[in-house]
Structures are given as structure tokens and as C-alpha cells.
C-alpha positions in Angstrom: 65.2 71.6 180.4 65.8 68.1 179.2 69.2 69.2 177.5 70.1 70.7 180.9 69.3 67.5 182.8 71.2 65.3 180.3 74.3 67.5 180.6 74.1 67.5 184.4 73.9 63.8 184.4 76.9 63.5 182.0 78.8 65.9 184.1 78.2 64.0 187.3 79.3 60.7 185.8 82.6 62.2 184.9 83.0 63.9 188.4 85.6 62.1 190.8 85.0 62.4 194.5 88.5 60.9 195.3 89.9 64.3 196.3 87.4 66.9 197.8 88.4 70.3 199.1 87.9 70.9 202.8 85.8 74.1 202.0 82.9 71.8 201.0 82.7 71.3 204.8 82.7 75.1 205.7 79.9 76.1 203.3 76.4 76.3 205.0 74.6 74.5 202.0 71.2 74.9 203.9 71.3 78.8 203.2 68.8 80.0 200.8 71.1 81.7 198.6 75.1 81.1 198.4 77.5 82.5 196.0 81.0 80.6 195.6 83.4 83.2 194.3 87.0 82.6 192.9 89.4 83.1 190.0 89.0 80.9 187.0 90.9 77.4 187.7 90.5 77.2 191.5 87.8 74.4 191.2 84.5 76.0 191.8 82.7 73.9 189.2 84.3 70.7 190.4 83.3 71.7 194.0 79.6 72.1 193.1 79.5 68.8 191.1 81.3 66.9 193.9 78.7 68.1 196.5 75.9 66.9 194.2 77.5 63.5 193.6 78.2 63.0 197.4 74.6 64.2 198.6 72.7 62.5 195.6 71.0 64.2 192.6 67.8 63.0 191.5 67.4 65.6 188.8 63.8 66.4 189.9 64.6 68.3 193.0 68.3 69.2 192.5 69.9 70.2 189.3 73.2 71.8 188.0 73.3 74.2 185.1 75.8 76.6 183.8 74.8 80.1 183.0 77.0 80.3 179.9 75.2 77.3 178.1 73.7 77.9 174.8 70.4 77.0 176.5 70.4 80.5 178.0 70.7 82.3 174.8 67.0 81.3 174.3 65.8 81.1 178.0 66.1 83.3 181.0 67.4 82.2 184.4 63.8 83.2 185.7 61.9 81.1 183.2 64.3 78.2 183.8 63.9 78.5 187.7 60.3 78.6 187.3 59.9 75.4 185.2 62.3 73.6 187.5 60.2 74.7 190.5 56.8 73.8 189.1 58.5 70.2 188.5 59.3 69.9 192.0 62.7 71.8 192.1 64.1 72.5 195.6 67.9 73.0 195.0 69.3 74.8 192.0 73.0 75.1 191.3 73.9 78.0 188.8 77.3 77.9 187.5 79.3 80.7 185.7 76.5 83.1 186.7 78.6 86.2 186.0 78.6 85.2 182.2 74.8 86.0 182.2 73.7 89.7 181.5 71.4 91.1 184.2 71.9 88.1 186.4 71.4 89.7 189.8 68.0 91.0 188.9 66.8 87.5 188.1 68.6 85.9 190.9 66.9 88.4 193.3 63.4 87.7 191.7 64.0 83.8 192.1 64.9 84.6 195.8 61.7 86.5 196.3 59.3 84.3 194.3 60.5 80.9 195.6 61.1 81.1 199.2 61.4 77.2 199.6 64.1 76.7 196.9 67.7 77.1 197.7 70.1 78.6 195.0 73.9 78.0 194.9 75.7 80.4 192.5 79.3 80.5 191.3 81.3 83.0 189.5 84.2 85.1 189.1 86.2 86.8 191.9 84.8 90.0 190.5 81.2 89.0 191.1 79.5 91.7 193.1 76.6 91.2 195.3 76.1 94.8 196.1 77.0 96.9 193.1 75.2 94.9 190.5 71.8 95.9 189.0 70.1 94.3 192.1 71.6 94.5 195.8 71.9 90.8 196.9 74.2 91.6 199.8 71.4 91.0 202.3 70.1 87.9 200.8 73.3 86.1 199.7 76.1 84.4 201.8 79.4 84.6 199.9 82.2 82.0 200.1 85.7 82.9 198.4 87.7 80.0 197.1 91.3 79.8 196.6 93.7 77.4 195.1 95.4 74.5 197.1 97.2 75.5 200.2 100.4 73.7 200.8 98.5 71.2 203.3 95.9 70.5 200.6 98.5 70.1 198.0 100.2 67.4 200.1 96.9 65.6 200.9 95.3 65.8 197.5 98.2 65.4 195.0 100.6 63.5 197.1 98.2 61.5 199.5 99.7 62.8 202.6 96.7 64.3 204.7 96.9 66.6 207.6 94.6 68.6 209.7 94.5 72.5 209.3 95.9 74.5 212.1 95.0 77.9 213.3 97.6 80.9 213.1 97.4 81.2 216.9 98.2 77.6 217.5 101.1 77.8 214.9 102.6 80.7 216.5 102.3 79.5 220.1 103.5 75.9 219.5 105.1 75.6 216.1 107.0 72.4 216.6 103.8 70.5 217.5 103.0 70.8 213.7 106.6 70.4 212.5 107.2 67.3 214.4 103.8 65.7 213.2 104.6 66.6 209.4 108.1 65.6 209.5 107.3 62.2 211.2 105.4 61.4 208.0 107.3 63.1 205.1 110.2 65.6 204.4 108.0 68.8 203.9 111.1 70.7 202.3 111.2 68.1 199.4 107.7 69.1 198.3 107.5 72.8 199.1 109.6 73.9 196.2 107.4 72.0 193.8 104.3 73.4 195.2 105.7 76.9 195.0 106.2 76.4 191.3 103.2 74.1 190.2 101.0 73.2 193.4 98.5 76.0 193.8 95.9 75.1 190.9 93.7 72.1 191.0 94.8 71.3 187.5 98.1 70.1 188.6 96.2 66.7 189.0 95.8 66.5 185.2 99.5 66.8 184.6 102.7 68.9 185.0 103.6 69.4 181.2 101.0 72.1 180.3 100.6 73.6 183.8 102.4 76.9 183.0 100.6 77.2 179.9 97.3 76.7 181.7 98.3 79.5 184.2 98.9 81.9 181.4 95.6 81.1 179.8 93.8 81.7 183.3 95.5 85.2 183.3 94.6 85.9 179.8 91.0 84.9 180.3 90.7 87.2 183.3 92.2 90.1 181.5 90.6 89.5 178.0 87.1 88.6 179.1 86.2 89.2 182.7 87.6 92.6 183.3 86.0 94.2 180.1 82.7 92.3 180.8 82.6 93.1 184.5 84.8 96.2 185.1 84.2 98.0 181.7 87.9 98.0 180.9 88.2 99.1 177.4 89.5 96.5 175.0 92.2 99.0 173.8 93.6 98.9 177.3 94.1 95.1 177.6 97.8 95.2 176.5 98.4 97.9 179.0 97.1 95.5 181.8 99.1 92.8 180.5 102.2 94.9 180.4 101.3 95.8 184.1 101.3 92.2 184.9 104.5 91.5 183.3 106.2 94.3 185.0 105.0 93.2 188.5 105.9 89.6 188.0 109.5 90.7 187.5 109.7 93.2 190.3 111.1 92.9 193.9 108.3 94.2 195.9 110.2 97.0 197.7 108.1 100.2 198.5 106.1 101.1 195.3 107.2 104.0 193.1 103.9 104.7 191.3 105.6 107.5 188.9 108.2 104.8 188.0 105.6 102.2 187.3 103.1 104.3 185.5 105.9 105.5 183.1 106.9 101.9 182.4 103.6 101.2 180.8 102.6 104.5 179.6 99.6 105.4 181.8 98.5 108.2 184.3 99.1 107.6 187.9 95.2 107.8 188.6 94.6 105.3 185.8 97.3 103.1 187.3 95.6 103.2 190.7 92.3 102.2 189.1 94.1 99.2 187.3 95.6 98.0 190.4 92.3 97.8 192.1 90.7 96.0 189.2 93.5 93.6 189.1 93.3 93.0 193.0 89.6 92.4 192.8 90.2 89.9 190.1 92.7 87.9 192.2 95.6 88.5 189.9 97.5 90.4 192.4 97.6 91.3 196.1 97.9 94.9 197.3 99.5 95.6 200.9 98.7 98.8 202.7 100.3 100.0 205.8 96.6 100.7 207.1 93.0 100.0 206.1 92.4 103.8 205.7 95.0 104.1 202.7 93.1 101.2 201.1 89.7 103.0 201.7 91.0 106.1 200.2 92.4 104.3 197.2 95.8 105.7 198.0 98.8 103.8 196.7 99.7 100.6 198.0 103.0 100.0 199.9 103.8 96.7 198.2 102.3 94.8 195.4 102.6 91.1 194.8 101.3 88.8 192.0 98.4 86.7 193.7 100.0 83.4 194.2 103.7 82.0 193.6 102.7 79.8 190.7 101.5 82.8 188.8 104.7 84.7 189.6 106.8 81.9 188.3 104.8 81.5 185.1 104.7 85.1 184.1 108.2 86.1 185.0 110.5 86.3 181.9 113.9 86.5 183.9 113.4 84.2 186.9 111.9 85.1 190.2 113.7 86.6 193.1 113.5 84.1 196.2 112.6 86.7 198.5 109.7 87.7 196.3 108.5 84.2 196.1 108.5 83.8 200.0 106.5 87.0 200.5 104.1 86.1 197.8 103.6 82.8 199.4 102.9 84.3 202.8 100.5 87.0 201.7 98.6 84.5 199.7 98.2 81.8 202.3 97.4 84.3 205.2 95.0 86.3 203.2 92.4 83.5 203.0 91.2 84.3 206.6 93.3 86.8 208.3 93.9 90.8 207.7 97.3 91.3 206.1 98.9 94.7 206.1 102.5 96.0 205.2 104.6 96.5 208.3 107.7 99.0 208.3 109.1 97.1 211.3 109.0 93.6 209.8 107.3 92.6 206.5 103.8 91.9 207.4 101.5 92.9 210.2 98.6 90.3 210.7 95.3 90.8 212.4 96.7 94.2 213.8 98.7 92.0 216.2 101.6 89.7 214.7 104.6 91.1 213.1 106.1 88.9 210.8 109.6 89.0 209.1 110.2 86.7 206.1 113.6 85.4 204.8 115.9 82.5 204.4 117.1 80.2 207.0 120.0 82.6 208.2 117.5 85.5 208.8 118.0 86.9 212.2 115.4 88.9 214.0 117.3 92.2 214.6 114.7 94.2 212.8 111.8 92.9 214.9 113.9 92.7 218.3 111.6 94.2 221.1 108.4 94.0 219.2 105.7 92.0 221.0 104.2 89.0 219.1 106.9 89.0 216.6 108.2 86.2 214.5 110.5 85.1 211.6 109.2 82.8 208.7 112.3 81.2 207.6 112.7 79.2 204.2 114.8 76.0 204.1 114.2 74.9 207.8 112.2 72.0 208.9 111.6 72.6 212.5 111.0 75.8 214.5 113.5 77.4 216.9 112.5 80.3 219.3 110.4 82.5 217.2 111.8 81.4 213.8 109.2 79.3 212.3 109.4 77.3 209.0 107.9 79.2 206.0 106.2 76.0 204.7 104.2 75.7 207.9 102.2 78.7 207.2 100.6 76.7 204.3 98.7 74.7 206.8 96.4 77.6 207.7 93.5 76.5 205.4 
């Protein structure tokens, strides 16, 4: 226990609170059991440590520990929680919990045995509260964490803060946002940089190694998390990486499953399973024309790499501009909205809004006559009619 306390003390001393993500204010930290899920590199550990530093950590009642620490090769989570509780513990933060075998059973027991102690977990996007050894879905409140939005990138990386907007407000009065932002900075001058190197918080540590670090994130998820949490055989890892390489260089037209399965040498059924695993791991986004297709595990209508930075880093031959635009839109909207493939436009959002995506010369003939239809146009600073700047959709979270 002393080693855990000393490590927590060192980490808190190194933790900066100059730049804090807004999600810290959207989490109900008073809940008895919270899970913060997200892909490696999006800042889960930093968020937990910042919360502790901002709210005080006396090491008797509040403590942070990482479940992949060597300490837990000799001690169980349950024994650790028991000792912490007996010494006055009230608020326990357990990081990287997915790396601890049988974590869900022990967390359930901690929850049941110590009703006056609050527990915050963090783990992979693949962390399941329902399908583990113990069902925590009725006990635990999950929060999913993404990388920086374009709004957060401006505020945290460049010191130009703006409040977030709702999708309804953006669509009804887009120039309210455009004029507010353009009165402070030229958004287009930052947007291309964000698309290529602004999504992951480690941009704050420098640009030089940024693409390499993205590749390391992808490799870690495929090499470690998918075999550990999804049972992917190690012998199939190369095929998953080949699939990611093919997808990063593809223009997201309607998916040809036969062609895609042939290109990496796996069956159609296996491919469907791989795509679901990669989607759950936040490496790709799958778009369906309806939720029924998704529930039946039918083929997706479109496939995107999860975020534009990953697309740019993995592509060997450059990225199509249209691909990057659509990838950005899906990524930003999916944080808090239902996004489906639209045969009329490009996206159907919340079963209501049809959005066509393109460059500044994009017209609306494909969505003419469709209620609640809009164009998300790149390379424009202000809205005109139903044509809204693409970058403005980066202010939704």
C-alpha cells in the first residue's frame, strides 16, 4: 500500500492542470461506480489525476492506482480495496482495469461489500460492463472519452477557448458561431493542422513524433487489447493490420465485402467479425443505413478509420480530401448523436437531419426538397443558407 501511495504522490506532483478537458464537468463523480472508457492515448489517466489534484487528495480517503502495476501481481484488487477501506478510504480510482484478469468479479464484490466507498474505473474502449465475468451494467455508469474536438484543440493547444454548441443551435443559426469564432481567429488556418495532428492530447508534447505515436496506439490496440479482450488469435494480427491499411487508403464508397475479404485473404463471415471488433476498439467507424442492419451484423454501408489523424498517419499514398471530410464529420458527430448512412445525402443524424459533405463548391442538388437537409462545406468561413462550414461541426463537444 505504501508503494501505491508514493506512486500516486509522484504522479500528482507531475500532473499539470493548465489544460483540463470539459468532460471532467460532465461526469457525475458522486456516483458509487463510474467507468471511463476510451482508446489508448485520449487522456483517461490524465483526466483522473487532474480531478484528484483539483479536488484534493489526502491519500487516506482518496487514492489512485493502476491495475497494471507490479503491485497487483502479488495482491488482488479486492485485498487492496479492503486494506484501503479499513484505513479510512472513501474514493478509489483504478486505472487500466482491463489489464487485470477477472477485474469485473472483484469490482462487483468491492461495490457490494463497501457501499460507502466510491470507485472510478478507467479502461479500454473494449471494456464491457455486461459481458464480463460479472454483470456491472446495473451498477456502473459508463462515460466514453474521445480525443480533442476541433473546439478543444483551439482552446487547449492554441489558447483560444470557445464554448461548445448544440447541433440544433448550429443548424438553426450557424453564423452565430461563425461570427464569434472568426472575430477571434481565422478557423481555416487551424483546421488543416487539426485534421492531421490535433485529435490526440499528446500533440501537447510536440509534433515531431506525433504520427509515430498514433501508429503505436494502433499497434497496441491490435497487438495487445484485441487478443486480450476479444480473443483474437495472435496468428490473425497481421490480417487485422492489413485490413486497417486497406481501409486507410480507401475512398468510403459503398462497401464491397467480397473485394475487401479477398484483398486480405479471409472469409466474409470472419471479416464481419473483425470489423465489429475494430469498431468496438475505436479504430474504425461503421455506418449502416439503419440500426436493424447493425443489430443483425450485416455488412456496413460505409467504413471509416476512427479519426482523421489516424487516417493520415496510416495511409501510405495520401488521403482523399473527401475521405478526410467524411471521417471528420462521423467522428465529431458520433460523440453524442446517432449517425447513419444516407442514400440521399451522406449522413442521416438522429433520424432527422440529412447532411451532404463536400468542398466549398458543393451544391445541394442531391438533397434538394429533403426537409432538414444541410451541406457541410470545407474551405468556407461563414454559412450561407443551408451551407455550413465543415469546421463548425467540430464545436459540438
